[in-house]
BAMI-716052 format. One record per residue: y, z, x of N, C-alpha, C, O in turn; residue number from 1; residue in three letters. Coordinates in steps of 0.02 Angstrom, whole numbers, m for minus. Example, Ala and Ser with C-alpha at 12.3 -4.5 7.8 and 13.67 -1.06 7.14 Angstrom:
BEGIN
<node n_y="m284" n_z="390" n_x="660" ca_y="m225" ca_z="390" ca_x="615" c_y="m165" c_z="390" c_x="660" o_y="m166" o_z="423" o_x="712" n="1" res="ALA"/>
<node n_y="m112" n_z="354" n_x="642" ca_y="m53" ca_z="357" ca_x="684" c_y="2" c_z="394" c_x="645" o_y="57" o_z="402" o_x="670" n="2" res="SER"/>
! end
This chain:
BEGIN
<node n_y="4672" n_z="4351" n_x="4411" ca_y="4646" ca_z="4424" ca_x="4404" c_y="4574" c_z="4427" c_x="4443" o_y="4537" o_z="4378" o_x="4444" n="1" res="GLN"/>
<node n_y="4560" n_z="4483" n_x="4471" ca_y="4494" ca_z="4495" ca_x="4500" c_y="4468" c_z="4557" c_x="4467" o_y="4501" o_z="4609" o_x="4466" n="2" res="VAL"/>
<node n_y="4406" n_z="4551" n_x="4437" ca_y="4380" ca_z="4610" ca_x="4403" c_y="4321" c_z="4636" c_x="4444" o_y="4287" o_z="4595" o_x="4475" n="3" res="GLN"/>
<node n_y="4307" n_z="4704" n_x="4446" ca_y="4255" ca_z="4735" ca_x="4474" c_y="4216" c_z="4769" c_x="4423" o_y="4245" o_z="4800" o_x="4379" n="4" res="LEU"/>
<node n_y="4146" n_z="4765" n_x="4426" ca_y="4103" ca_z="4802" ca_x="4378" c_y="4049" c_z="4838" c_x="4415" o_y="4006" o_z="4809" o_x="4448" n="5" res="VAL"/>
<node n_y="4056" n_z="4905" n_x="4405" ca_y="4001" ca_z="4943" ca_x="4444" c_y="3945" c_z="4957" c_x="4395" o_y="3954" o_z="4949" o_x="4334" n="6" res="GLU"/>
<node n_y="3888" n_z="4977" n_x="4423" ca_y="3826" ca_z="4991" ca_x="4385" c_y="3787" c_z="5041" c_x="4434" o_y="3802" o_z="5051" o_x="4493" n="7" res="SER"/>
<node n_y="3736" n_z="5069" n_x="4398" ca_y="3690" ca_z="5116" ca_x="4438" c_y="3697" c_z="5185" c_x="4435" o_y="3652" o_z="5220" o_x="4457" n="8" res="GLY"/>
<node n_y="3754" n_z="5213" n_x="4408" ca_y="3765" ca_z="5283" ca_x="4402" c_y="3716" c_z="5314" c_x="4354" o_y="3698" o_z="5285" o_x="4303" n="9" res="GLY"/>
<node n_y="3693" n_z="5383" n_x="4372" ca_y="3644" ca_z="5406" ca_x="4328" c_y="3645" c_z="5486" c_x="4342" o_y="3687" o_z="5511" o_x="4378" n="10" res="ASP"/>
<node n_y="3597" n_z="5521" n_x="4312" ca_y="3585" ca_z="5590" ca_x="4321" c_y="3523" c_z="5589" c_x="4368" o_y="3474" o_z="5554" o_x="4354" n="11" res="LEU"/>
<node n_y="3525" n_z="5626" n_x="4421" ca_y="3474" ca_z="5635" ca_x="4469" c_y="3465" c_z="5709" c_x="4494" o_y="3509" o_z="5751" o_x="4494" n="12" res="VAL"/>
<node n_y="3410" n_z="5717" n_x="4513" ca_y="3391" ca_z="5790" ca_x="4542" c_y="3416" c_z="5790" c_x="4619" o_y="3416" o_z="5740" o_x="4654" n="13" res="GLN"/>
<node n_y="3436" n_z="5850" n_x="4638" ca_y="3452" ca_z="5854" ca_x="4709" c_y="3391" c_z="5831" c_x="4754" o_y="3332" o_z="5844" o_x="4741" n="14" res="ALA"/>
<node n_y="3414" n_z="5796" n_x="4807" ca_y="3362" ca_z="5769" ca_x="4851" c_y="3337" c_z="5693" c_x="4828" o_y="3300" o_z="5659" o_x="4864" n="15" res="GLY"/>
<node n_y="3359" n_z="5675" n_x="4770" ca_y="3340" ca_z="5604" ca_x="4747" c_y="3391" c_z="5553" c_x="4781" o_y="3433" o_z="5565" o_x="4824" n="16" res="GLY"/>
<node n_y="3374" n_z="5491" n_x="4748" ca_y="3416" ca_z="5436" ca_x="4771" c_y="3441" c_z="5390" c_x="4715" o_y="3410" o_z="5388" o_x="4662" n="17" res="SER"/>
<node n_y="3491" n_z="5357" n_x="4724" ca_y="3527" ca_z="5310" ca_x="4682" c_y="3554" c_z="5253" c_x="4716" o_y="3580" o_z="5259" o_x="4772" n="18" res="LEU"/>
<node n_y="3551" n_z="5195" n_x="4684" ca_y="3587" ca_z="5132" ca_x="4715" c_y="3639" c_z="5107" c_x="4666" o_y="3626" o_z="5088" o_x="4609" n="19" res="ARG"/>
<node n_y="3699" n_z="5109" n_x="4692" ca_y="3757" ca_z="5080" ca_x="4648" c_y="3769" c_z="5013" c_x="4667" o_y="3762" o_z="5000" o_x="4727" n="20" res="LEU"/>
<node n_y="3788" n_z="4966" n_x="4626" ca_y="3805" ca_z="4898" ca_x="4634" c_y="3881" c_z="4890" c_x="4604" o_y="3905" o_z="4925" o_x="4559" n="21" res="SER"/>
<node n_y="3913" n_z="4839" n_x="4637" ca_y="3983" ca_z="4820" ca_x="4608" c_y="3991" c_z="4749" c_x="4624" o_y="3989" o_z="4728" o_x="4682" n="22" res="CYS"/>
<node n_y="4001" n_z="4710" n_x="4571" ca_y="4011" ca_z="4641" ca_x="4568" c_y="4081" c_z="4618" c_x="4557" o_y="4113" o_z="4640" o_x="4509" n="23" res="ALA"/>
<node n_y="4105" n_z="4578" n_x="4598" ca_y="4179" ca_z="4557" ca_x="4595" c_y="4175" c_z="4480" c_x="4562" o_y="4134" o_z="4438" o_x="4579" n="24" res="ALA"/>
<node n_y="4223" n_z="4471" n_x="4514" ca_y="4226" ca_z="4406" ca_x="4482" c_y="4296" c_z="4389" c_x="4472" o_y="4339" o_z="4433" o_x="4476" n="25" res="SER"/>
<node n_y="4314" n_z="4325" n_x="4458" ca_y="4377" ca_z="4300" ca_x="4444" c_y="4393" c_z="4244" c_x="4497" o_y="4349" o_z="4218" o_x="4532" n="26" res="GLY"/>
<node n_y="4454" n_z="4230" n_x="4500" ca_y="4478" ca_z="4178" ca_x="4540" c_y="4481" c_z="4203" c_x="4614" o_y="4535" o_z="4208" o_x="4642" n="27" res="ASN"/>
<node n_y="4426" n_z="4217" n_x="4643" ca_y="4423" ca_z="4244" ca_x="4714" c_y="4425" c_z="4188" c_x="4760" o_y="4388" o_z="4140" o_x="4751" n="28" res="ILE"/>
<node n_y="4469" n_z="4191" n_x="4812" ca_y="4474" ca_z="4149" ca_x="4869" c_y="4431" c_z="4179" c_x="4923" o_y="4386" o_z="4147" o_x="4950" n="29" res="PHE"/>
<node n_y="4445" n_z="4239" n_x="4939" ca_y="4408" ca_z="4276" ca_x="4995" c_y="4415" c_z="4351" c_x="4978" o_y="4461" o_z="4373" o_x="4943" n="30" res="SER"/>
<node n_y="4365" n_z="4392" n_x="5008" ca_y="4363" ca_z="4461" ca_x="4999" c_y="4367" c_z="4493" c_x="5074" o_y="4326" o_z="4475" o_x="5116" n="31" res="ILE"/>
<node n_y="4411" n_z="4536" n_x="5086" ca_y="4410" ca_z="4562" ca_x="5153" c_y="4366" c_z="4630" c_x="5154" o_y="4308" o_z="4628" o_x="5176" n="32" res="ASN"/>
<node n_y="4394" n_z="4688" n_x="5132" ca_y="4355" ca_z="4747" ca_x="5129" c_y="4332" c_z="4759" c_x="5058" o_y="4367" o_z="4743" o_x="5010" n="33" res="THR"/>
<node n_y="4271" n_z="4787" n_x="5053" ca_y="4243" ca_z="4814" ca_x="4991" c_y="4222" c_z="4887" c_x="5005" o_y="4198" o_z="4902" o_x="5059" n="34" res="MET"/>
<node n_y="4229" n_z="4928" n_x="4958" ca_y="4208" ca_z="4997" ca_x="4967" c_y="4201" c_z="5034" c_x="4908" o_y="4210" o_z="5011" o_x="4851" n="35" res="GLY"/>
<node n_y="4183" n_z="5094" n_x="4920" ca_y="4162" ca_z="5149" ca_x="4867" c_y="4207" c_z="5212" c_x="4877" o_y="4213" o_z="5237" o_x="4933" n="36" res="TRP"/>
<node n_y="4236" n_z="5235" n_x="4828" ca_y="4275" ca_z="5300" ca_x="4825" c_y="4244" c_z="5343" c_x="4770" o_y="4206" o_z="5318" o_x="4728" n="37" res="TYR"/>
<node n_y="4260" n_z="5409" n_x="4769" ca_y="4236" ca_z="5449" ca_x="4720" c_y="4287" c_z="5503" c_x="4703" o_y="4327" o_z="5523" o_x="4745" n="38" res="ARG"/>
<node n_y="4283" n_z="5526" n_x="4641" ca_y="4327" ca_z="5576" ca_x="4613" c_y="4291" c_z="5627" c_x="4575" o_y="4264" o_z="5610" o_x="4522" n="39" res="GLN"/>
<node n_y="4287" n_z="5688" n_x="4598" ca_y="4254" ca_z="5738" ca_x="4564" c_y="4314" c_z="5777" c_x="4518" o_y="4373" o_z="5772" o_x="4532" n="40" res="ALA"/>
<node n_y="4289" n_z="5814" n_x="4465" ca_y="4329" ca_z="5847" ca_x="4419" c_y="4380" c_z="5896" c_x="4463" o_y="4360" o_z="5934" o_x="4506" n="41" res="PRO"/>
<node n_y="4443" n_z="5889" n_x="4446" ca_y="4494" ca_z="5929" ca_x="4478" c_y="4506" c_z="5913" c_x="4544" o_y="4542" o_z="5952" o_x="4576" n="42" res="GLY"/>
<node n_y="4479" n_z="5857" n_x="4575" ca_y="4492" ca_z="5835" ca_x="4648" c_y="4524" c_z="5769" c_x="4650" o_y="4527" o_z="5732" o_x="4601" n="43" res="LYS"/>
<node n_y="4547" n_z="5755" n_x="4705" ca_y="4581" ca_z="5691" ca_x="4722" c_y="4524" c_z="5635" c_x="4736" o_y="4469" o_z="5652" o_x="4757" n="44" res="GLN"/>
<node n_y="4539" n_z="5576" n_x="4725" ca_y="4493" ca_z="5523" ca_x="4741" c_y="4492" c_z="5518" c_x="4817" o_y="4542" o_z="5520" o_x="4852" n="45" res="ARG"/>
<node n_y="4423" n_z="5510" n_x="4840" ca_y="4418" ca_z="5510" ca_x="4916" c_y="4374" c_z="5453" c_x="4928" o_y="4336" o_z="5429" o_x="4886" n="46" res="GLU"/>
<node n_y="4382" n_z="5431" n_x="4994" ca_y="4339" ca_z="5379" ca_x="5020" c_y="4271" c_z="5396" c_x="5033" o_y="4260" o_z="5450" o_x="5061" n="47" res="LEU"/>
<node n_y="4219" n_z="5357" n_x="5015" ca_y="4147" ca_z="5369" ca_x="5025" c_y="4126" c_z="5319" c_x="5086" o_y="4104" o_z="5341" o_x="5139" n="48" res="VAL"/>
<node n_y="4133" n_z="5257" n_x="5075" ca_y="4114" ca_z="5210" ca_x="5123" c_y="4148" c_z="5143" c_x="5112" o_y="4162" o_z="5122" o_x="5056" n="49" res="ALA"/>
<node n_y="4162" n_z="5106" n_x="5172" ca_y="4189" ca_z="5036" ca_x="5159" c_y="4150" c_z="4993" c_x="5205" o_y="4120" o_z="5014" o_x="5254" n="50" res="THR"/>
<node n_y="4153" n_z="4931" n_x="5187" ca_y="4124" ca_z="4875" ca_x="5232" c_y="4171" c_z="4817" c_x="5236" o_y="4200" o_z="4802" o_x="5184" n="51" res="ILE"/>
<node n_y="4182" n_z="4783" n_x="5288" ca_y="4219" ca_z="4728" ca_x="5294" c_y="4182" c_z="4660" c_x="5284" o_y="4121" o_z="4663" o_x="5277" n="52" res="THR"/>
<node n_y="4208" n_z="4604" n_x="5283" ca_y="4172" ca_z="4541" ca_x="5274" c_y="4130" c_z="4529" c_x="5330" o_y="4078" o_z="4496" o_x="5323" n="53" res="SER"/>
<node n_y="4148" n_z="4554" n_x="5391" ca_y="4107" ca_z="4545" ca_x="5450" c_y="4050" c_z="4600" c_x="5457" o_y="4011" o_z="4599" o_x="5505" n="54" res="GLY"/>
<node n_y="4046" n_z="4647" n_x="5409" ca_y="3996" ca_z="4692" ca_x="5413" c_y="4014" c_z="4763" c_x="5446" o_y="3971" o_z="4806" o_x="5455" n="55" res="GLY"/>
<node n_y="4073" n_z="4771" n_x="5460" ca_y="4089" ca_z="4836" ca_x="5500" c_y="4094" c_z="4887" c_x="5443" o_y="4126" o_z="4873" o_x="5392" n="56" res="ARG"/>
<node n_y="4063" n_z="4945" n_x="5451" ca_y="4064" ca_z="4992" ca_x="5403" c_y="4101" c_z="5060" c_x="5425" o_y="4106" o_z="5077" o_x="5484" n="57" res="THR"/>
<node n_y="4125" n_z="5096" n_x="5373" ca_y="4158" ca_z="5162" ca_x="5387" c_y="4130" c_z="5210" c_x="5337" o_y="4122" o_z="5189" o_x="5280" n="58" res="ASN"/>
<node n_y="4115" n_z="5273" n_x="5353" ca_y="4090" ca_z="5322" ca_x="5312" c_y="4132" c_z="5384" c_x="5318" o_y="4160" o_z="5401" o_x="5370" n="59" res="TYR"/>
<node n_y="4133" n_z="5420" n_x="5258" ca_y="4156" ca_z="5492" ca_x="5259" c_y="4103" c_z="5532" c_x="5294" o_y="4043" o_z="5516" o_x="5296" n="60" res="ALA"/>
<node n_y="4129" n_z="5583" n_x="5323" ca_y="4081" ca_z="5626" ca_x="5367" c_y="4032" c_z="5657" c_x="5322" o_y="3976" o_z="5671" o_x="5343" n="61" res="SER"/>
<node n_y="4051" n_z="5668" n_x="5256" ca_y="4007" ca_z="5707" ca_x="5213" c_y="3944" c_z="5661" c_x="5189" o_y="3892" o_z="5687" o_x="5167" n="62" res="THR"/>
<node n_y="3952" n_z="5600" n_x="5196" ca_y="3896" ca_z="5562" ca_x="5175" c_y="3862" c_z="5521" c_x="5231" o_y="3810" o_z="5490" o_x="5218" n="63" res="VAL"/>
<node n_y="3891" n_z="5519" n_x="5295" ca_y="3863" ca_z="5485" ca_x="5346" c_y="3789" c_z="5509" c_x="5364" o_y="3776" o_z="5569" o_x="5373" n="64" res="ARG"/>
<node n_y="3739" n_z="5458" n_x="5367" ca_y="3676" ca_z="5483" ca_x="5380" c_y="3632" c_z="5484" c_x="5318" o_y="3571" o_z="5483" o_x="5321" n="65" res="GLY"/>
<node n_y="3670" n_z="5488" n_x="5257" ca_y="3634" ca_z="5488" ca_x="5196" c_y="3647" c_z="5433" c_x="5152" o_y="3602" o_z="5414" o_x="5115" n="66" res="ARG"/>
<node n_y="3703" n_z="5404" n_x="5153" ca_y="3722" ca_z="5341" ca_x="5114" c_y="3735" c_z="5287" c_x="5156" o_y="3761" o_z="5294" o_x="5211" n="67" res="PHE"/>
<node n_y="3714" n_z="5224" n_x="5128" ca_y="3723" ca_z="5160" ca_x="5168" c_y="3756" c_z="5109" c_x="5120" o_y="3732" o_z="5093" o_x="5065" n="68" res="THR"/>
<node n_y="3816" n_z="5085" n_x="5146" ca_y="3842" ca_z="5028" ca_x="5113" c_y="3825" c_z="4963" c_x="5138" o_y="3815" o_z="4954" o_x="5198" n="69" res="VAL"/>
<node n_y="3821" n_z="4915" n_x="5092" ca_y="3802" ca_z="4848" ca_x="5113" c_y="3838" c_z="4797" c_x="5064" o_y="3867" o_z="4816" o_x="5013" n="70" res="SER"/>
<node n_y="3835" n_z="4739" n_x="5082" ca_y="3866" ca_z="4688" ca_x="5041" c_y="3835" c_z="4623" c_x="5047" o_y="3810" o_z="4605" o_x="5101" n="71" res="ARG"/>
<node n_y="3835" n_z="4582" n_x="4989" ca_y="3809" ca_z="4512" ca_x="4987" c_y="3875" c_z="4467" c_x="4980" o_y="3905" o_z="4467" o_x="4926" n="72" res="ASP"/>
<node n_y="3895" n_z="4435" n_x="5027" ca_y="3959" ca_z="4395" ca_x="5023" c_y="3950" c_z="4340" c_x="4975" o_y="3997" o_z="4322" o_x="4939" n="73" res="ASN"/>
<node n_y="3891" n_z="4311" n_x="4972" ca_y="3883" ca_z="4256" ca_x="4923" c_y="3887" c_z="4269" c_x="4858" o_y="3903" o_z="4226" o_x="4817" n="74" res="ALA"/>
<node n_y="3870" n_z="4335" n_x="4843" ca_y="3876" ca_z="4361" ca_x="4771" c_y="3936" c_z="4403" c_x="4755" o_y="3947" o_z="4426" o_x="4699" n="75" res="LYS"/>
<node n_y="3976" n_z="4412" n_x="4808" ca_y="4035" ca_z="4451" ca_x="4803" c_y="4016" c_z="4519" c_x="4771" o_y="4046" o_z="4543" o_x="4723" n="76" res="ASN"/>
<node n_y="3963" n_z="4549" n_x="4805" ca_y="3938" ca_z="4617" ca_x="4781" c_y="3928" c_z="4663" c_x="4837" o_y="3904" o_z="4647" o_x="4891" n="77" res="THR"/>
<node n_y="3947" n_z="4720" n_x="4819" ca_y="3941" ca_z="4775" ca_x="4866" c_y="3895" c_z="4824" c_x="4835" o_y="3891" o_z="4832" o_x="4774" n="78" res="VAL"/>
<node n_y="3857" n_z="4861" n_x="4883" ca_y="3801" ca_z="4905" ca_x="4864" c_y="3816" c_z="4977" c_x="4898" o_y="3850" o_z="4982" o_x="4949" n="79" res="TYR"/>
<node n_y="3790" n_z="5026" n_x="4870" ca_y="3793" ca_z="5093" ca_x="4897" c_y="3725" c_z="5128" c_x="4889" o_y="3713" o_z="5153" o_x="4834" n="80" res="LEU"/>
<node n_y="3682" n_z="5133" n_x="4935" ca_y="3616" ca_z="5164" ca_x="4931" c_y="3633" c_z="5238" c_x="4951" o_y="3657" o_z="5252" o_x="5006" n="81" res="GLN"/>
<node n_y="3618" n_z="5284" n_x="4901" ca_y="3631" ca_z="5350" ca_x="4917" c_y="3563" c_z="5395" c_x="4914" o_y="3529" o_z="5402" o_x="4863" n="82" res="MET"/>
<node n_y="3551" n_z="5419" n_x="4969" ca_y="3488" ca_z="5463" ca_x="4982" c_y="3509" c_z="5532" c_x="4990" o_y="3567" o_z="5551" o_x="5000" n="83" res="ASN"/>
<node n_y="3454" n_z="5571" n_x="4984" ca_y="3458" ca_z="5650" ca_x="4991" c_y="3527" c_z="5670" c_x="4956" o_y="3572" o_z="5697" o_x="4988" n="84" res="ARG"/>
<node n_y="3530" n_z="5655" n_x="4893" ca_y="3588" ca_z="5675" ca_x="4855" c_y="3594" c_z="5752" c_x="4844" o_y="3545" o_z="5789" o_x="4835" n="85" res="LEU"/>
<node n_y="3659" n_z="5773" n_x="4847" ca_y="3669" ca_z="5843" ca_x="4835" c_y="3712" c_z="5857" c_x="4781" o_y="3751" o_z="5813" o_x="4766" n="86" res="LYS"/>
<node n_y="3712" n_z="5918" n_x="4743" ca_y="3761" ca_z="5927" ca_x="4686" c_y="3831" c_z="5914" c_x="4701" o_y="3868" o_z="5894" o_x="4656" n="87" res="PRO"/>
<node n_y="3853" n_z="5924" n_x="4761" ca_y="3921" ca_z="5912" ca_x="4782" c_y="3937" c_z="5835" c_x="4785" o_y="3995" o_z="5816" o_x="4793" n="88" res="GLU"/>
<node n_y="3887" n_z="5793" n_x="4778" ca_y="3900" ca_z="5719" ca_x="4770" c_y="3917" c_z="5699" c_x="4699" o_y="3940" o_z="5643" o_x="4687" n="89" res="ASP"/>
<node n_y="3908" n_z="5743" n_x="4654" ca_y="3929" ca_z="5729" ca_x="4586" c_y="4000" c_z="5708" c_x="4577" o_y="4045" o_z="5745" o_x="4598" n="90" res="THR"/>
<node n_y="4014" n_z="5653" n_x="4550" ca_y="4077" ca_z="5625" ca_x="4544" c_y="4071" c_z="5557" c_x="4504" o_y="4019" o_z="5528" o_x="4491" n="91" res="ALA"/>
<node n_y="4134" n_z="5540" n_x="4488" ca_y="4139" ca_z="5462" ca_x="4459" c_y="4153" c_z="5420" c_x="4529" o_y="4197" o_z="5434" o_x="4571" n="92" res="VAL"/>
<node n_y="4112" n_z="5370" n_x="4533" ca_y="4110" ca_z="5328" ca_x="4591" c_y="4150" c_z="5261" c_x="4573" o_y="4133" o_z="5227" o_x="4525" n="93" res="TYR"/>
<node n_y="4199" n_z="5245" n_x="4610" ca_y="4239" ca_z="5188" ca_x="4595" c_y="4229" c_z="5138" c_x="4651" o_y="4224" o_z="5156" o_x="4710" n="94" res="PHE"/>
<node n_y="4227" n_z="5072" n_x="4630" ca_y="4219" ca_z="5015" ca_x="4682" c_y="4291" c_z="4991" c_x="4695" o_y="4333" o_z="4991" o_x="4650" n="95" res="CYS"/>
<node n_y="4301" n_z="4971" n_x="4754" ca_y="4371" ca_z="4938" ca_x="4769" c_y="4358" c_z="4877" c_x="4817" o_y="4312" o_z="4873" o_x="4857" n="96" res="ASN"/>
<node n_y="4408" n_z="4831" n_x="4807" ca_y="4398" ca_z="4768" ca_x="4845" c_y="4470" c_z="4739" c_x="4857" o_y="4513" o_z="4744" o_x="4814" n="97" res="ALA"/>
<node n_y="4480" n_z="4708" n_x="4915" ca_y="4547" ca_z="4683" ca_x="4927" c_y="4531" c_z="4610" c_x="4954" o_y="4476" o_z="4597" o_x="4977" n="98" res="ASP"/>
<node n_y="4578" n_z="4568" n_x="4949" ca_y="4572" ca_z="4500" ca_x="4980" c_y="4621" c_z="4457" c_x="4950" o_y="4675" o_z="4481" o_x="4932" n="99" res="GLY"/>
<node n_y="4606" n_z="4388" n_x="4943" ca_y="4653" ca_z="4343" ca_x="4915" c_y="4620" c_z="4308" c_x="4849" o_y="4560" o_z="4294" o_x="4844" n="100" res="SER"/>
<node n_y="4668" n_z="4297" n_x="4804" ca_y="4640" ca_z="4263" ca_x="4743" c_y="4684" c_z="4192" c_x="4737" o_y="4737" o_z="4179" o_x="4767" n="101" res="MET"/>
<node n_y="4651" n_z="4152" n_x="4696" ca_y="4685" ca_z="4083" ca_x="4684" c_y="4723" c_z="4096" c_x="4621" o_y="4699" o_z="4126" o_x="4573" n="102" res="ARG"/>
<node n_y="4787" n_z="4069" n_x="4622" ca_y="4826" ca_z="4067" ca_x="4565" c_y="4841" c_z="3993" c_x="4555" o_y="4874" o_z="3965" o_x="4600" n="103" res="THR"/>
<node n_y="4823" n_z="3958" n_x="4504" ca_y="4832" ca_z="3887" ca_x="4495" c_y="4899" c_z="3867" c_x="4467" o_y="4928" o_z="3902" o_x="4426" n="104" res="TYR"/>
<node n_y="4924" n_z="3811" n_x="4490" ca_y="4987" ca_z="3782" ca_x="4465" c_y="4962" c_z="3741" c_x="4403" o_y="4903" o_z="3741" o_x="4383" n="105" res="ASN"/>
<node n_y="5013" n_z="3708" n_x="4375" ca_y="5003" ca_z="3671" ca_x="4312" c_y="4951" c_z="3610" c_x="4321" o_y="4918" o_z="3586" o_x="4275" n="106" res="SER"/>
<node n_y="4949" n_z="3589" n_x="4390" ca_y="4902" ca_z="3538" ca_x="4408" c_y="4838" c_z="3570" c_x="4426" o_y="4820" o_z="3621" o_x="4396" n="107" res="GLY"/>
<node n_y="4804" n_z="3543" n_x="4473" ca_y="4739" ca_z="3566" ca_x="4500" c_y="4752" c_z="3601" c_x="4572" o_y="4705" o_z="3620" o_x="4607" n="108" res="ARG"/>
<node n_y="4808" n_z="3606" n_x="4587" ca_y="4823" ca_z="3638" ca_x="4651" c_y="4833" c_z="3714" c_x="4640" o_y="4846" o_z="3737" o_x="4584" n="109" res="THR"/>
<node n_y="4828" n_z="3751" n_x="4694" ca_y="4828" ca_z="3823" ca_x="4684" c_y="4862" c_z="3847" c_x="4749" o_y="4864" o_z="3814" o_x="4801" n="110" res="TYR"/>
<node n_y="4889" n_z="3914" n_x="4739" ca_y="4909" ca_z="3948" ca_x="4804" c_y="4866" c_z="4014" c_x="4801" o_y="4833" o_z="4031" o_x="4752" n="111" res="TYR"/>
<node n_y="4871" n_z="4047" n_x="4858" ca_y="4834" ca_z="4113" ca_x="4857" c_y="4883" c_z="4169" c_x="4858" o_y="4938" o_z="4161" o_x="4886" n="112" res="THR"/>
<node n_y="4866" n_z="4229" n_x="4828" ca_y="4901" ca_z="4288" ca_x="4829" c_y="4855" c_z="4346" c_x="4843" o_y="4795" o_z="4340" o_x="4829" n="113" res="THR"/>
<node n_y="4875" n_z="4400" n_x="4869" ca_y="4828" ca_z="4451" ca_x="4885" c_y="4811" c_z="4492" c_x="4821" o_y="4850" o_z="4493" o_x="4773" n="114" res="PRO"/>
<node n_y="4759" n_z="4523" n_x="4821" ca_y="4738" ca_z="4571" ca_x="4771" c_y="4709" c_z="4635" c_x="4797" o_y="4687" o_z="4636" o_x="4854" n="115" res="PHE"/>
<node n_y="4706" n_z="4686" n_x="4763" ca_y="4681" ca_z="4746" ca_x="4776" c_y="4657" c_z="4774" c_x="4705" o_y="4697" o_z="4795" o_x="4664" n="116" res="ASP"/>
<node n_y="4585" n_z="4774" n_x="4693" ca_y="4566" ca_z="4789" ca_x="4624" c_y="4522" c_z="4847" c_x="4632" o_y="4493" o_z="4860" o_x="4684" n="117" res="SER"/>
<node n_y="4517" n_z="4882" n_x="4578" ca_y="4476" ca_z="4941" ca_x="4561" c_y="4425" c_z="4925" c_x="4503" o_y="4442" o_z="4886" o_x="4459" n="118" res="TRP"/>
<node n_y="4369" n_z="4953" n_x="4502" ca_y="4321" ca_z="4953" ca_x="4450" c_y="4336" c_z="5014" c_x="4406" o_y="4377" o_z="5056" o_x="4422" n="119" res="GLY"/>
<node n_y="4299" n_z="5016" n_x="4348" ca_y="4312" ca_z="5070" ca_x="4295" c_y="4279" c_z="5133" c_x="4316" o_y="4299" o_z="5184" o_x="4289" n="120" res="GLN"/>
<node n_y="4232" n_z="5135" n_x="4360" ca_y="4197" ca_z="5194" ca_x="4379" c_y="4130" c_z="5200" c_x="4351" o_y="4118" o_z="5171" o_x="4298" n="121" res="GLY"/>
<node n_y="4088" n_z="5231" n_x="4380" ca_y="4016" ca_z="5249" ca_x="4361" c_y="3997" c_z="5322" c_x="4375" o_y="4008" o_z="5347" o_x="4430" n="122" res="THR"/>
<node n_y="3971" n_z="5355" n_x="4327" ca_y="3961" ca_z="5427" ca_x="4347" c_y="3895" c_z="5440" c_x="4376" o_y="3842" o_z="5417" o_x="4354" n="123" res="GLN"/>
<node n_y="3900" n_z="5480" n_x="4430" ca_y="3841" ca_z="5505" ca_x="4464" c_y="3838" c_z="5577" c_x="4462" o_y="3883" o_z="5610" o_x="4488" n="124" res="VAL"/>
<node n_y="3786" n_z="5607" n_x="4430" ca_y="3776" ca_z="5677" ca_x="4423" c_y="3716" c_z="5699" c_x="4455" o_y="3662" o_z="5672" o_x="4441" n="125" res="THR"/>
<node n_y="3719" n_z="5748" n_x="4498" ca_y="3661" ca_z="5772" ca_x="4539" c_y="3649" c_z="5846" c_x="4521" o_y="3689" o_z="5891" o_x="4536" n="126" res="VAL"/>
<node n_y="3595" n_z="5856" n_x="4490" ca_y="3580" ca_z="5925" ca_x="4466" c_y="3541" c_z="5966" c_x="4518" o_y="3497" o_z="5938" o_x="4552" n="127" res="SER"/>
<node n_y="3555" n_z="6027" n_x="4525" ca_y="3524" ca_z="6071" ca_x="4576" c_y="3453" c_z="6098" c_x="4550" o_y="3420" o_z="6135" o_x="4586" n="128" res="SER"/>
! end
């Protein structure tokens, strides 16, 4: 199992900034892409930003230029720096990661299997 734990959500005024963090833990062998998605009330979950293990990033057009995604591969952690926040950024923000995990045999050997995990979400509320 691979667990993702987000932190950093809060209530902030429009124009303010927040930084979200998401740490992955468990029997991780490697992580490919890490990213952030969000879901506002009554709406579908949507992509915010992703980053590959090599540092290639992808952003939704609605956040490009205001949000920055980064990661610390040594800590298996992804960050989302959100600047110039708008009320329409209000949502639950979810972290996602995919890669390979170790599954151990009865001995000390293991094999790898793919994983695609989600965090529990963190609330970001932007007041006008």
